[in-house]
C-alpha positions, 0 to 999 in steps of 0.5 A: 467583580468582588473579592469572593467572586474573583477567588471563586473564578480562580479556583474554578480555573485551577480546578479545570487546569488540574482536570486537564493535566491529569486527563480527567477531561479530554481537550481537543484542538478545534476542528477545521470548518470544512472537510477538504479531503475531496480538494486534495486528491493527487496522482502522478502528475498532481503530486503533493509530497507527504513525509512522516515527521520523524526527528531521530533515528529511533523514530525513523527506524520505526517508520522505515520498517513501516515503509517496507511492510507497506510495500510488501503488503501492497505488492501482494507479497505479505505473507510472502509467496513460497519460493518454489524451485527456480528451475533456471536454464542458462543457454546459448552463451555467446562470447564478446570482447571481455564478456559473455552473454547467455539467454536465461529463464526461470520460474519465479512462480510455478509455470510463470517465467522470468526472462532475460540475459546473463552477462558475465566477465571473461576475465578475473577471478570469481566470486564476482559482485552482481547487478540486477538491471531492470529496464524501463518503458523503452521501445525495445525493452531490455534490448534498447540500444540508443544514446538515451539509454543502452541497456545491453551497453550498460550490461556489457560494461558492467561485465567488463568491469568484473560484474555478473549482470542479469538484465531482466524483462518487465512483464509483457516485454520481449520474452515475458509474454504470459501476462500483458503490460500495456494496451497498445503493443505486444512487447513480446514481439520486439527484437533489438532495434527492429520491431516485428509486424503486429496486428494493430486491430487486435485488442491487447488488454492491459494488466487488469484482471477481475478480482486479481487485485483483491489478492494482491496480484498486480503488475508492480507486485509481479515485477517486484517478485520477479526481481526478488527471484532474480536476486535468488537466481544470482545468489545461486550462481557459484561465480557470484558473491551473494554479499555484493548485490546491486541494482540499477535502472532508469525510469520504470526500471528505476521504480523497479530498482526502488521497490527491490532495494527496499524489499530485499535486504540482500541489495547492498548498493542502488542507483535509481536513475531519473525517477525520484521526485517530490513534485512528480511521480511515476506514471505507469500502472506497474509503478502505481500499485493500489494504495502504495502512495497514499502516505509515502513517496518515492523520496521517502522510500529511497530514504528507507535504503539508508545507510546503504550506498545510494546514488541519485542520478538526475538531469536538468531536463528530466520532469522528475529530477530536474531539481534534485540537487536542491530539492530531493537530495537534501530531503534524503540526506537528512535520513542518512545523517541519522546513521552518520552515513553522509558519505553513502549517498551522492547525487550526480546531476547532468545536463540531459533529458530523461535518460540513462545515457553514457554520462549517467552510466559512467557515474553509476559505474564509478559508484558500483565499482567503489562500493561493490569492490569490483576487480577492475576499474570503472569505465570512464568514457563508455560508448553511447551505444553498444557496437557489439549488439548486432554481432551478438545476434538475436538475444531473445529467449523465445524468439519463436514465442514457444514456451517450455511445456510446463508453462501455464497461461496467464489466467492459470498464473492468476488462478494459482496465485489465488489458490496459494493465497487462500492456502496460506491464509488458511494455514494462519487461522487460529485453532486455539486461544494461544494462536488467537492472540498471535493472530489478533496481533498480526492481522489487526495491524495488517488489516489496518494497513490494507484499509489505510486506517489509523486509530488517532492519538488523543493529541491528534483529534480535533473537535468543535462543538455546535449549539446544544438543542433541547427537544423535550427530555433530550438534548442534541449537539453536533460535534465536528470531528477530525484529525490534525493535518488530515483535512477531515471534518465530519459531523457526529451528532450526540443525543442524550437524556439526563441519565446516560448510565448504560453507555454510548451507542455509536450509530452508523446508518445511511444519510437517507434515513433522515434526522434522528431528531427533527428540530422543525417538528420537535419529534424524535424517531421512535427507535432512537427514543427507545434506546435513549429511554434505556439510559444510552447516549447516542453518537451518530456518525455522518460524513463519509461514513453515512454518505453525507460527504462523498467524492463525486465519481466524475471527479475521482475518474479525472485522476490517473491511478487514483486508488494508488494515491487517494482514499476513496469514499469507502476508506474515508468512511471507515476512517471517520468511524474509527475517529468517532469511536476514539473520540467517544472512548476518550470523551466518555472513558467509563462508558461501554461503547457499542457500535450499531451499523445499519444498511450499507453502513454495516460492513464498513462499520465491521471493518472499522471496529476490527481495525480499532479494536476497542468496542465492547459490542457490535451489531452489524447489518450485512445488508443481504450480502455475502462479503466472503464471495469475491464478486460481492467483496469487489463491490463492497470493499474493492481494496488491493490485497484485502484477500491476502489478510483474510477480508471479512473473515479476518474482521469477524475473527478480530471481533469475536472476543466480544459480543458480535451480532451479524444480521441480514446475511445474504443467502449464500453466506456460510455462517457455519464456517464462522461459527466453527472458527469462533468455536475453535478459539472458545468464542462461539457464545459471542457470535450470533446471527440474526436473519433480520433486525428491526430498528424498533426492536434493536434495543433488545439486543444491546 
């Protein structure tokens, strides 16, 4: 190479480096060769822990807030339900040696009762610290009295040590029988150590109600709300110090403990027993809220309790916690170190199976007495089972299964929840430009959370370009797009002419529409040629968005609670659209970006655009549907709590600040409502409806 050529090459390299340095040309990491999202599905028993990479306290504080917000949203508790009067009743108090125990019920929701027993100290001076004691999936619920776990024994000991204790039923257990828990047996019929007869041929459905999940009404969320109201109940008692509240439970009760200690800042001390695991996750419907475990884990959630005192109880033969001292405990210590609070976390590892036995209880007693400052010392050697239980008689709240007159049926509980959700959402709708700005900020984030969708940073995008194909006046090149560490790699075909002054059109349509350009025949679909002739660049998204990629239903159904741990085809498709949108925005910074969704891809494109927030114009095919109707929404967008953030209404309102054309709506779709809402915020000119749009004439609407 001569000197002049070498100098020219050097200048070109320097020029390109400068362009990259000053973000003139985006540079992406190379995309993986194949999409692996269908190969990395998880569930409670096939669990691979995923932890956000945080390096300091500031990053963790942000992530910690995200974890709490996601828990509340997935549990249906955002926006928070109204804290209606508890109308608590404490009755039939019995006296024991150093304690009293009474029956309790209160309305966590109007006409829906949380039930349990209230244990109090018989000595000492109030106010006392208090403990919420949720039980797990024991055979006898809160009345389980065995060596592996005596819930009454635990509560009696706490009371003797100077604590007020509320032992609360899980939904569908013991006295909580307005809603079911599992399909095998009615726990409402259980009595301490003595199951009552039941009719085995009677079908007892599990907690599955059509459309309820859309409103965030799920078993785990209802139990969490009962726990929050249980804290309300304890704080209302004159003999309780509301600044000294703790919570502890084992197994399913530990999961309830975990949720409550993250959701409610009034909880100051916690001891989840035998459930925090990096290799295995809880395995009941009540612990697997839809979407909850997509990007977090019991380990990360437990860490979010920092810097409050946390005791991790583990056991050598427990499937979840057998390696806690060397695995989960060091993981969580990292986050306590951010606060200089290493003394506020402790692990006690015992030789036992899945349990809340006497040895475990003794360690918990010591932790709670120290951090909640009990008046009496911790009991060191508790009795394995409670000898007092038989003498106390029947502790069930409704032994005859007759509820108070103001009780409502389970179906009405759900109906009332839906009505309340709609009223809450309606109250948050914007009616002016100022209100609209606030609405957009809040609901843009919440809608993205429900859809588990993120706008990737430029540094997280990956791209690999295929060969350029020339067909007449046009070129076609496949870009393989993805995000670092996410396993996604999907096709985005870029078609352009020599002149692309009009901007970029991102097209999402079913894969069955065929190739836009046929390399075999050298032909191009007429409507595509028409768009290109007007100076537009076309980016066609494929992958999960078009149905080119899909997780087979048979594969999906082999996993337990798959929607709690994995994004389905629809969510993956929405994410692929968002990723492609961001790639277009970063690559052609000066271009206007128009999104065109056809056929079954129209509504997902709408939600993707609403989550991204960076499009200049949207044309979306409603494909003859009415997504405002719950029945159709459950088919189109079957995602937990989506109605809590407003569903298709929210997506539309987030987009009407730019031109938005919706075409081919279903016959029952109420377009007048959308026009009125757009008019109220001064965006009525942006929202247009068309009965149909012919692809051949779509260029006239661009």
